[in-house]
C-alpha positions as CSV (number, residue, x, y, z in Angstrom):
1,H,-7.8,-5.2,-14.7
2,R,-7.6,-3.6,-18.2
3,G,-5.7,-6.6,-19.6
4,E,-2.5,-4.7,-20.3
5,L,-0.3,-7.1,-18.4
6,D,-0.1,-10.9,-18.7
7,L,1.6,-11.4,-15.3
8,A,3.4,-9.6,-12.5
9,L,6.3,-10.9,-10.4
10,S,5.8,-9.4,-6.9
11,M,5.0,-9.8,-3.3
12,I,1.9,-11.9,-2.9
13,P,-0.6,-10.6,-0.3
14,D,-1.3,-12.8,2.7
15,F,-5.0,-12.7,2.0
16,Q,-6.9,-12.8,-1.3
17,T,-7.7,-9.2,-2.1
18,D,-9.1,-9.4,-5.6
19,P,-11.1,-12.4,-6.9
20,E,-10.0,-11.7,-10.4
21,I,-6.3,-12.2,-9.6
22,E,-4.7,-15.6,-9.2
23,H,-1.4,-16.1,-7.4
24,I,1.4,-18.7,-7.9
25,A,3.7,-18.6,-4.9
26,L,7.4,-19.1,-5.7
27,Y,9.5,-18.5,-2.6
28,V,9.8,-16.7,0.8
29,D,12.3,-14.0,1.5
30,K,12.9,-11.3,4.0
31,T,13.3,-7.6,3.5
32,H,15.6,-5.9,5.9
33,P,16.8,-2.4,6.8
34,T,20.0,-2.2,4.8
35,V,23.3,-0.3,5.2
36,R,26.7,-0.2,3.7
37,V,29.5,-2.4,5.1
38,G,31.2,-0.2,7.8
39,H,28.1,1.9,8.5
40,P,28.0,3.1,12.2
41,L,24.8,1.0,12.8
42,S,26.5,-2.2,11.3
43,K,29.1,-1.9,14.1
44,K,26.6,-1.3,16.9
45,R,25.6,-4.1,19.2
46,N,21.8,-4.5,19.7
47,V,20.6,-2.1,17.0
48,T,17.0,-1.0,17.6
49,I,14.3,0.5,15.5
50,E,14.8,3.8,17.3
51,H,18.5,3.9,16.3
52,C,17.4,3.9,12.7
53,L,15.5,7.1,13.2
54,D,18.9,8.9,13.7
55,Y,19.8,8.3,10.0
56,E,18.4,9.4,6.7
57,W,16.7,6.8,4.5
58,L,16.5,5.9,0.8
59,L,13.2,4.1,0.2
60,P,10.9,3.0,-2.6
61,A,7.9,5.3,-3.5
62,S,5.2,5.5,-0.8
63,D,2.8,3.5,-2.9
64,N,5.2,0.5,-3.0
65,L,3.7,-2.5,-1.1
66,G,6.9,-3.2,0.8
67,R,7.2,0.5,1.8
68,C,3.6,0.4,3.1
69,H,4.7,-2.5,5.4
70,L,7.7,-0.7,6.6
71,D,5.7,2.4,7.4
72,A,3.2,0.2,9.3
73,F,6.0,-1.4,11.3
74,F,7.0,2.1,12.6
75,L,3.5,3.2,13.3
76,A,2.8,-0.1,15.2
77,H,5.7,0.9,17.5
78,N,4.3,4.4,18.0
79,L,7.3,5.8,16.1
80,P,7.4,8.3,13.2
81,I,7.7,6.7,9.8
82,P,11.0,7.4,8.1
83,E,10.8,10.4,5.7
84,P,13.3,9.4,2.9
85,V,15.7,12.0,1.6
86,I,15.5,10.0,-1.6
87,E,12.7,7.9,-3.1
88,S,13.6,5.5,-5.8
89,N,12.1,2.3,-7.1
90,S,15.4,1.5,-8.9
91,T,17.3,-1.3,-7.0
92,I,20.6,-0.6,-8.8
93,F,20.4,3.1,-7.9
94,A,19.5,2.4,-4.3
95,V,22.2,-0.2,-3.8
96,N,24.9,2.0,-5.3
97,T,23.8,5.1,-3.3
98,I,23.6,3.2,0.0
99,R,27.1,1.7,-0.6
100,K,28.5,5.2,-0.8
101,S,26.6,6.9,2.0
102,D,25.2,6.5,5.5
103,L,21.7,6.2,4.2
104,I,19.5,3.3,5.3
105,G,17.6,1.3,2.7
106,W,15.2,-1.6,2.8
107,H,16.0,-4.5,0.6
108,P,15.4,-8.2,0.2
109,T,17.9,-10.8,1.3
110,R,18.6,-11.7,-2.3
111,V,19.7,-8.1,-3.1
112,I,21.9,-7.8,0.0
113,G,23.5,-11.2,-0.9
114,N,27.1,-11.7,0.2
115,S,28.3,-8.5,2.0
116,N,31.8,-9.0,0.6
117,E,30.5,-8.8,-2.9
118,T,27.6,-6.3,-2.6
119,G,29.0,-4.0,0.1
120,L,25.6,-4.2,1.9
121,V,24.6,-5.5,5.3
122,A,21.2,-6.3,6.7
123,L,20.5,-4.8,10.1
124,P,19.2,-7.5,12.5
125,I,16.0,-5.7,13.6
126,D,13.1,-8.1,13.7
127,E,10.6,-5.4,14.3
128,I,11.2,-3.9,10.8
129,T,12.1,-7.0,8.9
130,L,9.4,-8.2,6.6
131,T,9.0,-11.9,5.8
132,R,7.1,-12.1,2.5
133,T,6.0,-14.6,-0.2
134,V,7.0,-13.7,-3.7
135,G,5.2,-15.0,-6.7
136,I,3.4,-14.6,-10.0
137,S,0.0,-12.9,-10.3
138,T,-2.2,-13.4,-13.3
139,R,-5.8,-12.5,-14.2
140,R,-8.0,-15.6,-13.7
141,A,-10.1,-15.0,-16.8
142,S,-7.1,-14.4,-19.1
143,V,-5.6,-16.9,-21.6
144,L,-1.9,-16.6,-21.3
145,S,0.3,-16.6,-24.4
146,P,2.8,-19.4,-25.0
147,A,5.6,-16.8,-24.2
148,A,3.9,-16.0,-20.9
149,L,3.6,-19.7,-20.0
150,M,7.3,-20.2,-20.8
151,L,8.2,-17.3,-18.7
152,I,6.2,-18.7,-15.7
153,E,8.0,-22.0,-16.1
154,E,11.4,-20.3,-16.2
155,L,10.5,-18.2,-13.1
156,K,9.6,-21.5,-11.3
157,T,12.9,-23.0,-12.3
158,V,15.0,-20.0,-11.2
159,S,13.1,-19.8,-7.9
160,T,13.9,-23.5,-7.2
161,E,17.5,-22.8,-8.0
162,M,17.5,-19.8,-5.6
163,I,16.0,-21.9,-2.9
164,E,18.5,-24.7,-3.4
165,S,21.4,-22.2,-3.3
166,G,20.1,-20.6,-0.1
167,I,19.4,-17.2,-1.6
168,V,15.8,-17.4,-0.6
169,M,13.6,-19.7,1.6
170,P,11.2,-22.4,0.5
171,L,7.5,-21.8,0.8
172,S,7.2,-24.1,3.8
173,V,9.0,-21.5,6.0
174,S,6.5,-20.0,8.4
175,K,6.1,-16.2,8.2
176,G,6.4,-15.5,11.9
């Protein structure tokens, strides 16, 4: 609101929460509980949300919007929310730490990528998998600089390429 940022690339809320903010949707992706290749849960058949409570977690800070959703998923199932042993908003740190431990993380499909390359696996637990729209948020009343406008166009182009390569899903995918 103070005009310090031209734009933000982030999860877009399902409902308009601030009339001063305008959103440009780019793509849909999923955020999954994430473990290393070879983790005991990656070998288990029919992994449940309860199984995840037997392991320690590495999660983003508690004020992270995605983290708020994860906490809400556990509460909706009358389960305690995971208390992370490590909180970090650094994707690189989280990925490298999870690959070398039995910690559980929570990452988007595009971060997990190809397990053979990243060393990460998404746990197939629908109850704690978030389908979200990612996009650009700007202030309605602001006049964007030419650089910001160029960045928005490039983000649209890269998003289209990610959709075409199957890394993320197109906007027409329902969020069910």
